[in-house]
FILUM-819022 format. One record per residue (C-alpha): residue number from 0; residue in three letters; z, y, x. Coordinates in steps of 0.05 Angstrom, whole numbers, plus 5000, padded with zeros to 4 digits. Each point is the difference from the previous one (the first is absolute). Layout:
BEGIN
ATOM    i   aa     Z     Y     X
ATOM  NUM  Ala     Z     Y     X
...
This chain:
BEGIN
ATOM    i   aa     Z     Y     X
ATOM    0  Unk  5000  5000  5000
ATOM    1  Unk  4990  5072  5020
ATOM    2  Unk  5065  5040  5010
ATOM    3  Unk  5027  5025  4934
ATOM    4  Unk  5037  4980  4936
ATOM    5  Unk  4954  4952  4963
ATOM    6  Unk  5008  4987  4925
ATOM    7  Unk  4978  4938  4962
ATOM    8  Unk  5012  4989  4926
ATOM    9  Unk  5011  4927  4979
ATOM   10  Unk  4998  4972  4929
ATOM   11  Unk  5060  5011  4955
ATOM   12  Unk  5021  5068  5027
ATOM   13  Unk  5016  4978  5071
ATOM   14  Unk  4981  5049  5055
ATOM   15  Unk  5000  4985  5074
ATOM   16  Unk  5009  5055  5052
ATOM   17  Unk  4983  4981  5072
ATOM   18  Unk  5024  5042  5058
ATOM   19  Unk  4947  4996  5054
ATOM   20  Unk  5005  5026  5071
ATOM   21  Unk  4978  4937  5037
ATOM   22  Unk  5001  5028  5071
ATOM   23  Unk  5074  5018  4993
ATOM   24  Unk  5025  4942  4957
ATOM   25  Unk  4997  5045  4938
ATOM   26  Unk  5043  5056  5029
ATOM   27  Unk  5008  5058  4953
ATOM   28  Unk  4972  5068  5020
ATOM   29  Unk  4995  5066  4961
ATOM   30  Unk  4932  4983  4970
ATOM   31  Unk  5023  4931  4976
ATOM   32  Unk  5062  5030  4971
ATOM   33  Unk  4958  5052  4963
ATOM   34  Unk  4956  4945  4972
ATOM   35  Unk  5061  4959  4980
ATOM   36  Unk  5031  5058  4961
ATOM   37  Unk  4933  5012  4966
ATOM   38  Unk  4993  4926  4981
ATOM   39  Unk  5069  5001  4970
ATOM   40  Unk  4992  5065  4960
ATOM   41  Unk  5019  4994  4926
ATOM   42  Unk  4928  5011  4977
ATOM   43  Unk  4979  4939  5040
ATOM   44  Unk  5052  4956  4967
ATOM   45  Unk  4966  4993  4932
ATOM   46  Unk  4990  4928  4981
ATOM   47  Unk  5037  4972  5060
ATOM   48  Unk  5053  4950  4981
ATOM   49  Unk  5018  4973  5070
ATOM   50  Unk  4984  5026  5069
ATOM   51  Unk  4994  4958  5063
ATOM   52  Unk  5007  5037  5067
ATOM   53  Unk  4975  4962  5061
ATOM   54  Unk  4974  5011  5070
ATOM   55  Unk  4931  4986  5027
ATOM   56  Unk  4996  4937  5042
ATOM   57  Unk  5058  4965  5032
ATOM   58  Unk  5052  5055  4995
ATOM   59  Unk  5032  5042  4946
ATOM   60  Unk  5013  5065  5037
ATOM   61  Unk  5023  5015  5071
ATOM   62  Unk  5034  5065  4980
ATOM   63  Unk  4983  5073  5012
ATOM   64  Unk  4945  5015  5050
ATOM   65  Unk  5040  5022  5060
ATOM   66  Unk  4945  5045  5026
ATOM   67  Unk  5021  5049  4945
ATOM   68  Unk  5068  5009  5034
ATOM   69  Unk  4976  5034  5064
ATOM   70  Unk  5014  5072  4980
ATOM   71  Unk  5054  5017  4950
ATOM   72  Unk  5005  5074  4981
ATOM   73  Unk  5067  5037  4997
ATOM   74  Unk  4986  5020  4928
ATOM   75  Unk  4966  4969  4940
ATOM   76  Unk  4991  4928  4976
ATOM   77  Unk  5023  4940  5041
ATOM   78  Unk  4949  4945  5012
ATOM   79  Unk  5035  4952  4953
ATOM   80  Unk  5002  5049  4941
ATOM   81  Unk  4931  4975  4980
ATOM   82  Unk  5025  4928  5004
ATOM   83  Unk  5056  5016  4951
ATOM   84  Unk  4952  5034  4953
ATOM   85  Unk  4956  4937  5000
ATOM   86  Unk  5057  4952  4991
ATOM   87  Unk  5028  5041  4943
ATOM   88  Unk  4931  4994  4967
ATOM   89  Unk  5005  4924  5007
ATOM   90  Unk  5068  5001  4967
ATOM   91  Unk  4976  5046  4944
ATOM   92  Unk  4937  4961  4984
ATOM   93  Unk  5009  4978  4927
ATOM   94  Unk  4979  4927  5009
ATOM   95  Unk  5043  4949  5036
ATOM   96  Unk  4979  4996  5073
ATOM   97  Unk  4999  4939  5045
ATOM   98  Unk  4993  5001  5076
ATOM   99  Unk  4965  4942  5034
ATOM  100  Unk  5028  5000  5071
ATOM  101  Unk  4964  4958  5052
ATOM  102  Unk  5010  5008  5074
ATOM  103  Unk  5033  5065  5023
ATOM  104  Unk  5037  5048  4955
ATOM  105  Unk  5028  5049  5051
ATOM  106  Unk  5037  5065  4988
ATOM  107  Unk  4962  5037  4946
ATOM  108  Unk  4966  4934  4983
ATOM  109  Unk  5067  4970  4982
ATOM  110  Unk  5017  5062  4959
ATOM  111  Unk  4933  4996  4964
ATOM  112  Unk  5019  4929  4979
ATOM  113  Unk  5070  5024  4980
ATOM  114  Unk  4969  5054  4957
ATOM  115  Unk  4967  4946  4957
ATOM  116  Unk  5038  4967  4944
ATOM  117  Unk  4990  4929  5026
ATOM  118  Unk  4979  4968  5066
ATOM  119  Unk  4964  4935  5017
ATOM  120  Unk  5003  4980  5074
ATOM  121  Unk  4958  4950  5038
ATOM  122  Unk  5041  4952  5042
ATOM  123  Unk  4973  5032  5064
ATOM  124  Unk  5018  5072  4979
ATOM  125  Unk  5052  5040  5036
ATOM  126  Unk  5032  5069  4993
ATOM  127  Unk  5026  5048  5052
ATOM  128  Unk  5026  5071  4994
ATOM  129  Unk  4999  5032  5069
ATOM  130  Unk  5023  5073  4996
ATOM  131  Unk  5058  4987  5048
ATOM  132  Unk  4949  4975  5051
ATOM  133  Unk  4956  5062  4988
ATOM  134  Unk  5056  5052  5003
ATOM  135  Unk  4988  5019  4927
ATOM  136  Unk  5050  5013  4944
ATOM  137  Unk  4970  4965  4940
ATOM  138  Unk  4994  5036  4933
ATOM  139  Unk  5060  4989  4955
ATOM  140  Unk  4954  4980  4943
ATOM  141  Unk  4976  4941  5042
ATOM  142  Unk  5071  4981  5019
ATOM  143  Unk  5016  4999  4926
ATOM  144  Unk  4940  4957  4981
ATOM  145  Unk  5016  4946  5050
ATOM  146  Unk  5075  5004  4986
ATOM  147  Unk  4987  4990  4926
ATOM  148  Unk  4967  4933  5015
ATOM  149  Unk  5039  4973  5060
ATOM  150  Unk  5066  5036  4992
ATOM  151  Unk  5027  5053  5047
ATOM  152  Unk  5027  4953  5054
ATOM  153  Unk  4934  4962  5008
ATOM  154  Unk  4960  5064  4996
ATOM  155  Unk  5042  5027  5059
ATOM  156  Unk  4982  4937  5040
ATOM  157  Unk  4926  5013  4986
ATOM  158  Unk  5001  5074  5016
ATOM  159  Unk  5050  4999  5058
ATOM  160  Unk  4970  4941  5038
ATOM  161  Unk  4926  5001  4982
ATOM  162  Unk  5002  4924  5000
ATOM  163  Unk  4944  4958  4971
ATOM  164  Unk  5022  4966  4936
ATOM  165  Unk  4958  4940  4981
ATOM  166  Unk  4979  4984  4929
ATOM  167  Unk  5052  4947  4986
ATOM  168  Unk  5056  5048  5020
ATOM  169  Unk  4968  5056  4961
ATOM  170  Unk  5003  4955  4938
ATOM  171  Unk  5073  4984  5014
ATOM  172  Unk  5016  5075  5008
ATOM  173  Unk  4966  5020  4934
ATOM  174  Unk  4942  5035  5033
ATOM  175  Unk  4950  4956  4964
ATOM  176  Unk  5000  4961  4935
ATOM  177  Unk  4949  4945  5016
ATOM  178  Unk  4980  4964  5063
ATOM  179  Unk  4936  4959  5005
ATOM  180  Unk  4956  4967  5053
ATOM  181  Unk  4949  5049  5027
ATOM  182  Unk  4942  4961  4969
ATOM  183  Unk  5028  5005  4929
ATOM  184  Unk  5040  5066  5000
ATOM  185  Unk  4944  5044  4974
ATOM  186  Unk  4986  4953  4942
ATOM  187  Unk  5075  4999  4985
ATOM  188  Unk  5004  5076  5002
ATOM  189  Unk  4940  5007  4954
ATOM  190  Unk  5030  4948  4952
ATOM  191  Unk  5064  5041  4999
ATOM  192  Unk  4960  5062  4984
ATOM  193  Unk  4963  4963  4944
ATOM  194  Unk  5066  4977  4972
ATOM  195  Unk  5026  5072  5001
ATOM  196  Unk  4936  5026  4968
ATOM  197  Unk  5009  4954  4941
ATOM  198  Unk  5066  5031  4981
ATOM  199  Unk  5009  5062  4957
ATOM  200  Unk  4980  5062  5040
ATOM  201  Unk  5048  5047  4964
ATOM  202  Unk  5058  4953  5013
ATOM  203  Unk  4983  4994  5074
ATOM  204  Unk  4989  5074  5009
ATOM  205  Unk  5065  5018  4965
ATOM  206  Unk  5041  4950  5039
ATOM  207  Unk  4968  5023  5065
ATOM  208  Unk  5021  5072  4983
ATOM  209  Unk  5071  4976  4986
ATOM  210  Unk  5005  4961  5065
ATOM  211  Unk  4977  5062  5038
ATOM  212  Unk  5052  5042  4965
ATOM  213  Unk  5055  4950  5016
ATOM  214  Unk  4980  4997  5073
ATOM  215  Unk  5017  5074  5007
ATOM  216  Unk  5072  4991  4976
ATOM  217  Unk  5032  5022  4934
ATOM  218  Unk  4946  5019  4950
ATOM  219  Unk  5004  5074  4978
ATOM  220  Unk  5007  5010  4925
ATOM  221  Unk  4931  5032  4993
ATOM  222  Unk  4966  4940  5034
ATOM  223  Unk  5043  4952  4959
ATOM  224  Unk  4974  5034  4937
ATOM  225  Unk  4928  4994  5025
ATOM  226  Unk  5011  4925  5012
ATOM  227  Unk  5028  4994  4929
ATOM  228  Unk  4936  5032  4973
ATOM  229  Unk  4958  4950  5041
ATOM  230  Unk  5042  4942  4973
ATOM  231  Unk  4993  5024  4928
ATOM  232  Unk  4925  5008  5008
ATOM  233  Unk  4996  4929  5027
ATOM  234  Unk  5042  4971  4943
ATOM  235  Unk  4952  5035  4951
ATOM  236  Unk  4936  4980  5036
ATOM  237  Unk  4946  4954  4978
ATOM  238  Unk  5013  4958  5062
ATOM  239  Unk  5071  4988  4978
ATOM  240  Unk  4975  4976  4932
ATOM  241  Unk  4948  4957  5035
ATOM  242  Unk  5053  4970  5046
ATOM  243  Unk  5044  4980  4942
ATOM  244  Unk  4942  4972  4961
ATOM  245  Unk  4975  4960  5059
ATOM  246  Unk  5068  4968  5009
ATOM  247  Unk  5004  4982  4927
ATOM  248  Unk  4929  4971  5001
ATOM  249  Unk  5013  4965  5067
ATOM  250  Unk  4939  5030  5034
ATOM  251  Unk  4988  5045  5061
ATOM  252  Unk  5006  5074  4982
ATOM  253  Unk  4940  5047  5003
ATOM  254  Unk  5028  5067  5022
ATOM  255  Unk  4959  5064  4994
ATOM  256  Unk  5047  5049  5034
ATOM  257  Unk  5012  5038  4934
Protein backbone atom coordinates (compact mmCIF):
# COMPACT_ATOMS: atom_id res chain seq x y z
CA UNK A 1 0.00 0.00 0.00
CA UNK A 2 1.00 3.61 -0.51
CA UNK A 3 1.49 5.59 2.73
CA UNK A 4 -1.82 6.83 4.10
CA UNK A 5 -4.99 5.83 5.93
CA UNK A 6 -6.87 3.44 3.66
CA UNK A 7 -10.60 2.80 4.05
CA UNK A 8 -12.51 -0.29 2.96
CA UNK A 9 -16.20 -0.87 3.57
CA UNK A 10 -17.26 -4.48 4.08
CA UNK A 11 -20.80 -5.90 4.01
CA UNK A 12 -23.06 -5.35 6.99
CA UNK A 13 -21.71 -1.97 8.06
CA UNK A 14 -18.15 -3.07 8.86
CA UNK A 15 -15.42 -0.60 7.91
CA UNK A 16 -11.68 -1.34 7.88
CA UNK A 17 -9.10 1.42 8.34
CA UNK A 18 -5.52 0.46 7.51
CA UNK A 19 -2.58 2.56 8.72
CA UNK A 20 0.11 2.34 6.07
CA UNK A 21 3.67 3.65 6.29
CA UNK A 22 5.52 0.51 5.20
CA UNK A 23 9.06 1.89 5.26
CA UNK A 24 8.68 2.80 8.95
CA UNK A 25 6.53 -0.10 10.22
CA UNK A 26 3.47 2.17 10.03
CA UNK A 27 4.89 4.93 12.20
CA UNK A 28 2.53 7.87 12.58
CA UNK A 29 3.53 11.26 11.19
CA UNK A 30 1.62 14.55 10.93
CA UNK A 31 0.08 13.68 7.56
CA UNK A 32 -1.09 10.24 8.68
CA UNK A 33 -2.57 11.77 11.81
CA UNK A 34 -4.42 14.35 9.72
CA UNK A 35 -5.82 11.59 7.50
CA UNK A 36 -6.79 9.53 10.53
CA UNK A 37 -8.73 12.43 12.09
CA UNK A 38 -10.44 13.04 8.76
CA UNK A 39 -11.39 9.36 8.38
CA UNK A 40 -12.92 9.42 11.87
CA UNK A 41 -14.90 12.63 11.46
CA UNK A 42 -18.61 12.37 12.41
CA UNK A 43 -19.77 12.92 8.82
CA UNK A 44 -17.76 9.87 7.74
CA UNK A 45 -19.42 7.63 10.34
CA UNK A 46 -22.81 7.32 8.64
CA UNK A 47 -23.76 3.69 8.13
CA UNK A 48 -20.74 2.30 9.99
CA UNK A 49 -21.69 -0.22 12.67
CA UNK A 50 -18.21 -1.53 13.56
CA UNK A 51 -14.74 -0.24 12.73
CA UNK A 52 -11.58 -2.34 12.47
CA UNK A 53 -8.26 -0.51 12.78
CA UNK A 54 -5.20 -2.41 11.56
CA UNK A 55 -1.68 -1.83 10.27
CA UNK A 56 -0.37 -2.57 6.81
CA UNK A 57 1.74 -5.72 6.58
CA UNK A 58 3.37 -7.47 9.52
CA UNK A 59 3.11 -4.68 12.10
CA UNK A 60 0.39 -2.62 13.71
CA UNK A 61 2.23 0.66 14.37
CA UNK A 62 5.78 1.40 15.51
CA UNK A 63 4.80 4.64 17.21
CA UNK A 64 5.38 8.28 16.33
CA UNK A 65 7.88 9.07 13.59
CA UNK A 66 10.92 10.17 15.62
CA UNK A 67 12.19 12.41 12.85
CA UNK A 68 9.47 14.84 13.91
CA UNK A 69 11.15 15.32 17.30
CA UNK A 70 14.34 17.00 16.09
CA UNK A 71 13.33 20.60 16.78
CA UNK A 72 10.84 21.46 19.52
CA UNK A 73 9.90 25.17 19.76
CA UNK A 74 9.74 26.98 23.09
CA UNK A 75 6.14 27.98 22.41
CA UNK A 76 3.14 26.45 20.69
CA UNK A 77 1.95 22.85 20.27
CA UNK A 78 3.98 19.87 21.40
CA UNK A 79 4.59 17.08 18.86
CA UNK A 80 2.23 14.69 20.61
CA UNK A 81 -0.70 17.13 20.69
CA UNK A 82 -1.69 15.89 17.23
CA UNK A 83 -1.50 12.31 18.52
CA UNK A 84 -3.93 13.09 21.30
CA UNK A 85 -6.32 14.78 18.88
CA UNK A 86 -6.29 11.67 16.68
CA UNK A 87 -6.74 9.24 19.56
CA UNK A 88 -9.60 11.32 20.95
CA UNK A 89 -11.23 11.02 17.52
CA UNK A 90 -10.88 7.22 17.73
CA UNK A 91 -12.56 7.24 21.13
CA UNK A 92 -15.33 9.56 19.96
CA UNK A 93 -16.16 7.58 16.81
CA UNK A 94 -19.80 6.49 17.25
CA UNK A 95 -19.37 2.85 16.22
CA UNK A 96 -17.55 0.29 18.33
CA UNK A 97 -13.88 0.12 17.31
CA UNK A 98 -11.63 -2.96 17.25
CA UNK A 99 -7.83 -2.88 16.91
CA UNK A 100 -6.15 -5.80 15.15
CA UNK A 101 -2.62 -5.80 16.57
CA UNK A 102 -0.02 -7.88 14.77
CA UNK A 103 3.71 -7.48 15.24
CA UNK A 104 4.85 -4.26 16.89
CA UNK A 105 2.62 -1.83 18.77
CA UNK A 106 5.16 0.60 20.16
CA UNK A 107 4.54 3.87 22.00
CA UNK A 108 1.83 5.72 20.11
CA UNK A 109 0.98 2.42 18.39
CA UNK A 110 0.11 0.91 21.75
CA UNK A 111 -1.93 3.99 22.59
CA UNK A 112 -3.77 3.79 19.26
CA UNK A 113 -4.82 0.26 20.19
CA UNK A 114 -5.78 1.43 23.69
CA UNK A 115 -7.96 4.14 22.14
CA UNK A 116 -10.10 1.47 20.49
CA UNK A 117 -12.92 -0.21 22.38
CA UNK A 118 -11.62 -3.76 21.90
CA UNK A 119 -8.31 -5.34 20.86
CA UNK A 120 -7.46 -8.58 19.04
CA UNK A 121 -3.77 -9.58 19.18
CA UNK A 122 -1.85 -12.08 17.11
CA UNK A 123 0.24 -14.49 19.14
CA UNK A 124 3.44 -12.89 17.81
CA UNK A 125 2.41 -9.32 18.70
CA UNK A 126 4.20 -7.28 21.32
CA UNK A 127 3.85 -3.85 22.91
CA UNK A 128 6.46 -1.47 24.22
CA UNK A 129 6.16 2.10 25.48
CA UNK A 130 9.62 3.70 25.44
CA UNK A 131 9.39 7.37 26.61
CA UNK A 132 11.82 6.70 29.48
CA UNK A 133 14.37 5.46 26.94
CA UNK A 134 13.77 8.54 24.77
CA UNK A 135 13.91 11.14 27.54
CA UNK A 136 10.26 12.10 26.95
CA UNK A 137 7.45 12.76 29.44
CA UNK A 138 4.45 10.98 27.96
CA UNK A 139 1.12 12.81 27.64
CA UNK A 140 -1.16 12.25 30.65
CA UNK A 141 -4.01 11.23 28.33
CA UNK A 142 -1.89 8.31 27.14
CA UNK A 143 -0.95 7.33 30.68
CA UNK A 144 -4.65 7.31 31.52
CA UNK A 145 -5.62 5.17 28.50
CA UNK A 146 -3.10 2.46 29.31
CA UNK A 147 -3.79 2.64 33.05
CA UNK A 148 -7.51 2.15 32.39
CA UNK A 149 -6.73 -1.20 30.76
CA UNK A 150 -3.77 -2.56 32.69
CA UNK A 151 -4.15 -0.74 36.01
CA UNK A 152 -1.78 1.92 37.37
CA UNK A 153 0.91 -0.47 38.68
CA UNK A 154 1.32 -2.36 35.42
CA UNK A 155 1.10 0.85 33.42
CA UNK A 156 4.03 2.18 35.48
CA UNK A 157 6.03 -0.93 34.61
CA UNK A 158 5.34 -0.32 30.91
CA UNK A 159 6.17 3.40 30.96
CA UNK A 160 9.05 3.36 33.45
CA UNK A 161 10.95 0.39 31.97
CA UNK A 162 10.07 0.43 28.27
CA UNK A 163 10.07 -3.37 28.33
CA UNK A 164 8.58 -5.44 25.56
CA UNK A 165 5.40 -7.17 26.67
CA UNK A 166 4.45 -10.16 24.56
CA UNK A 167 0.91 -10.94 23.48
CA UNK A 168 0.20 -13.60 26.11
CA UNK A 169 1.20 -11.22 28.90
CA UNK A 170 -0.77 -8.39 27.30
CA UNK A 171 -3.84 -10.63 27.44
CA UNK A 172 -3.17 -11.43 31.10
CA UNK A 173 -2.76 -7.72 31.89
CA UNK A 174 -6.03 -6.72 30.21
CA UNK A 175 -4.39 -4.96 27.28
CA UNK A 176 -6.22 -7.14 24.78
CA UNK A 177 -9.46 -9.10 24.79
CA UNK A 178 -8.67 -11.85 22.27
CA UNK A 179 -5.48 -13.64 21.24
CA UNK A 180 -5.23 -15.70 18.06
CA UNK A 181 -2.59 -17.34 15.86
CA UNK A 182 -1.24 -14.91 13.28
CA UNK A 183 -2.81 -16.86 10.42
CA UNK A 184 -6.36 -16.58 11.81
CA UNK A 185 -6.35 -13.32 13.79
CA UNK A 186 -7.64 -11.09 11.00
CA UNK A 187 -10.53 -13.45 10.31
CA UNK A 188 -11.32 -13.52 14.04
CA UNK A 189 -11.21 -9.70 14.23
CA UNK A 190 -13.52 -9.36 11.24
CA UNK A 191 -15.89 -11.94 12.73
CA UNK A 192 -15.96 -9.92 15.94
CA UNK A 193 -16.77 -6.78 13.93
CA UNK A 194 -19.54 -8.63 12.09
CA UNK A 195 -20.97 -9.80 15.41
CA UNK A 196 -20.92 -6.22 16.72
CA UNK A 197 -22.49 -4.89 13.52
CA UNK A 198 -25.47 -7.21 13.94
CA UNK A 199 -26.39 -5.63 17.27
CA UNK A 200 -28.56 -2.54 17.72
CA UNK A 201 -26.57 0.57 16.70
CA UNK A 202 -28.35 2.92 19.11
CA UNK A 203 -27.69 0.57 22.00
CA UNK A 204 -23.99 0.24 21.16
CA UNK A 205 -23.53 3.96 20.60
CA UNK A 206 -25.29 4.87 23.83
CA UNK A 207 -23.34 2.37 25.92
CA UNK A 208 -20.09 3.51 24.32
CA UNK A 209 -20.94 7.08 25.36
CA UNK A 210 -21.67 5.88 28.89
CA UNK A 211 -18.39 3.94 29.14
CA UNK A 212 -16.48 7.05 28.00
CA UNK A 213 -18.24 9.15 30.61
CA UNK A 214 -17.47 6.63 33.34
CA UNK A 215 -13.79 6.52 32.34
CA UNK A 216 -13.47 10.21 33.19
CA UNK A 217 -14.66 9.75 36.78
CA UNK A 218 -17.93 10.87 38.38
CA UNK A 219 -20.46 11.82 35.70
CA UNK A 220 -21.54 15.48 35.88
CA UNK A 221 -25.28 16.00 36.23
CA UNK A 222 -25.64 17.59 32.78
CA UNK A 223 -23.96 14.61 31.12
CA UNK A 224 -26.00 12.20 33.23
CA UNK A 225 -29.17 13.88 31.93
CA UNK A 226 -27.91 13.58 28.37
CA UNK A 227 -27.31 9.87 28.88
CA UNK A 228 -30.84 9.53 30.29
CA UNK A 229 -32.18 11.13 27.10
CA UNK A 230 -30.17 8.67 25.02
CA UNK A 231 -31.48 5.77 27.09
CA UNK A 232 -35.08 6.97 26.77
CA UNK A 233 -34.71 7.33 22.98
CA UNK A 234 -33.33 3.79 22.82
CA UNK A 235 -36.20 2.37 24.90
CA UNK A 236 -38.65 4.08 22.52
CA UNK A 237 -36.84 3.11 19.31
CA UNK A 238 -37.96 0.78 16.58
CA UNK A 239 -34.84 -1.29 17.24
CA UNK A 240 -35.96 -1.91 20.82
CA UNK A 241 -39.33 -3.12 19.54
CA UNK A 242 -37.58 -5.27 16.94
CA UNK A 243 -35.30 -6.76 19.60
CA UNK A 244 -38.22 -7.74 21.82
CA UNK A 245 -40.17 -9.14 18.89
CA UNK A 246 -37.19 -11.15 17.64
CA UNK A 247 -36.74 -12.75 21.06
CA UNK A 248 -40.42 -13.64 21.23
CA UNK A 249 -40.33 -15.08 17.71
CA UNK A 250 -37.01 -16.86 18.34
CA UNK A 251 -35.28 -15.36 15.29
CA UNK A 252 -32.27 -13.08 14.72
CA UNK A 253 -33.17 -9.39 15.02
CA UNK A 254 -33.00 -7.05 12.02
CA UNK A 255 -31.88 -3.70 13.39
CA UNK A 256 -32.19 -0.51 11.36
CA UNK A 257 -30.51 1.97 13.69
CA UNK A 258 -33.78 3.84 14.29
